[in-house]
N, C-alpha and C positions, 0 to 999 in steps of 0.2 A: 504494500500500500504506500502511496506517495503522500506528501504533504497536502492537506486540504484545508481551506479556510472558508468559512461561511459568514454571511452578514445576516444577523437576526433582527436588527432594528436600526432605523435611521430617524433623525428628528432635528429639531431646531431649538437652540437655547439662546435667546436674545438675537444677536446678529451672527451667531456661529452655528455651524451644523455639527452633528455628531453621528457616528456609526459605531455599532458594537456587534460582536459575534464570537465565534469559536474557531480554534485551529486544532488540527489533529495531525500527528506525525505517524508514519509507519515505524516499525521497530528500530530501524537503523537511520531514519531521517532526522536531520538536525535543523529544521526550519524551512522557510520558503517565503513566498510573497503573499501578503494580505492585501486584497483589493478593497480599499476603504470606500471608494466612490467619491472621495473628496478631491477637489482640485489642488488645494494646498493644505497639508496636514501640519498643524501646530504642535500636536501632542498625541502620543499613543501610550496607553498603559497596557501591559501584558502581565498575565498571572497564570501560573500553572494550576491545573485541576487534577484531582485524583486522590487516591487513598494513601499515598506515601509521599514523603518529601523528595524533592529533586536536589541534585548536587549543586546546580547553578540556576540562577534566574534567567528567564528569557530576556533578550535584548533586541532593540531595533538597530539595524545596521545602516542607519541613515543619519544625516545632519539635519536638525530641525530649525526653522520651518522647512518642510520638505515638499517640493512641487512634483506632482505626478500621480499621487494617490495610491500607488502600489508600494507598500512598505515592506522591505525585506527584514525578516526576523531570524534570529539564531537562538536555538533551544538545545537542551540536552537531547540525546538520542531517544526517540520514542515518546517524548513529552507532549502532552496535550494541554490546552488551556483556553482562556478567554481573552478578548482584547476590547479596548474602548478608545476611539480616536476622535479628536476635535479639530475642526478646521473650517474651511470655506469651500 
């Protein structure tokens, strides 16, 4: 199984947009691209989910603010989680 990202909700807060969803890695996958649907991403929060602790936190491999909408993330092998992005 390859890296998969889903968008579960989009909305507006004041003059900013947000998007949130989930990401899933295959057993040996260590991240991939999250398609936020935002034109400019100011912030993304990543958090692992599951029943056991991960050795390292997921990180965004971008410099913010980030133009383009697809944010590349790096995770531990096989780690799954949730994300929340804010931008325009």
